[in-house]
C-alpha positions in Angstrom: 86.3 138.4 148.4 83.2 138.0 146.9 83.7 136.7 143.5 81.1 138.2 140.9 79.2 135.4 138.7 76.4 135.8 136.0 73.7 133.3 136.7 75.1 131.5 139.5 73.4 133.6 142.5 69.9 132.8 142.7 70.2 129.2 140.9 68.1 126.5 142.5 68.6 122.9 143.5 67.0 120.3 145.7 69.6 119.1 148.3 70.4 115.8 147.0 71.2 117.0 143.2 73.4 119.8 144.6 75.4 117.5 147.3 76.0 115.4 144.2 77.1 118.2 142.1 79.2 119.6 144.2 80.8 116.6 145.2 81.6 115.8 141.7 83.3 119.0 141.6 85.1 119.0 144.8 83.3 120.6 147.4 82.6 119.7 150.4 79.2 120.5 152.3 80.9 122.2 155.4 79.0 124.5 157.8 74.8 123.9 157.9 72.1 124.3 159.8 68.3 124.1 159.3 68.6 127.1 156.7 71.6 127.3 155.3 74.9 125.3 153.8 78.4 126.4 152.7 79.9 124.6 150.3 83.8 124.5 150.5 86.6 124.1 147.6 90.1 123.9 149.0 92.7 125.4 146.4 96.4 124.9 147.0 98.8 127.8 145.9 102.2 125.9 145.7 103.9 128.6 144.9 102.7 131.2 147.4 102.5 128.1 149.9 99.0 129.2 151.0 95.9 127.5 151.0 92.4 129.2 149.7 88.9 128.3 150.1 86.5 128.9 147.5 83.0 128.9 149.3 79.5 129.1 148.3 76.7 129.9 150.3 73.1 128.2 150.1 69.9 128.9 151.7 66.5 126.9 152.2 63.8 127.9 150.2 61.4 125.3 151.0 61.9 122.3 153.3 64.4 121.5 156.0 67.9 120.6 155.4 67.9 117.1 156.6 66.0 116.4 153.6 67.3 115.5 150.5 63.8 116.9 148.6 64.9 120.5 150.4 64.9 123.0 147.6 68.0 125.5 147.9 69.0 128.7 146.2 72.6 129.6 145.8 74.0 133.2 147.4 77.3 134.5 146.7 80.5 132.9 145.9 83.7 134.1 148.0 87.1 133.1 148.3 89.4 133.5 150.9 93.3 132.6 152.3 93.3 129.9 155.1 94.7 131.5 158.1 95.9 129.6 161.4 94.5 127.7 163.5 91.4 127.8 161.6 89.8 130.9 159.8 89.4 132.6 156.6 90.7 136.0 155.4 88.8 137.4 152.8 90.8 140.8 152.5 93.9 139.2 151.5 94.9 139.5 147.7 94.2 135.9 145.9 96.7 134.8 143.2 95.5 134.7 139.5 96.2 131.2 139.1 93.8 130.6 141.9 91.0 133.1 141.0 91.2 130.9 137.6 90.5 127.5 139.1 87.9 129.8 141.2 86.2 130.8 138.0 86.4 127.9 136.0 84.6 125.7 139.4 81.8 128.1 139.4 81.2 128.0 135.8 81.3 124.1 135.8 78.8 124.6 138.8 76.4 126.6 137.0 76.7 124.7 134.1 75.5 121.2 136.1 72.9 123.1 137.8 71.6 124.2 134.8 71.0 120.9 133.2 
């Protein structure tokens, strides 16, 4: 499920700052290659005994991802339920408590990158 946010999509940052901010918020730079990266935040729903991942995509605007000076811009944020053995189901319903955490984290990310 894509999470609609105002102001987050299109924000730009150098890689070093983006890594610092996302790590501070609990995200992990998971998948990455020369022109794109994904930042994942694990959210556990203890009531439903499920795990969700909030994922934010980033693309390189200039430079290469190995460089801390590479400039990236954020793309869509989306959330999926973890499936066994490893994958995400983006079509399953997301509990309100998980969505609340997700929107809070995205708002914090937006605020920290805008500073």
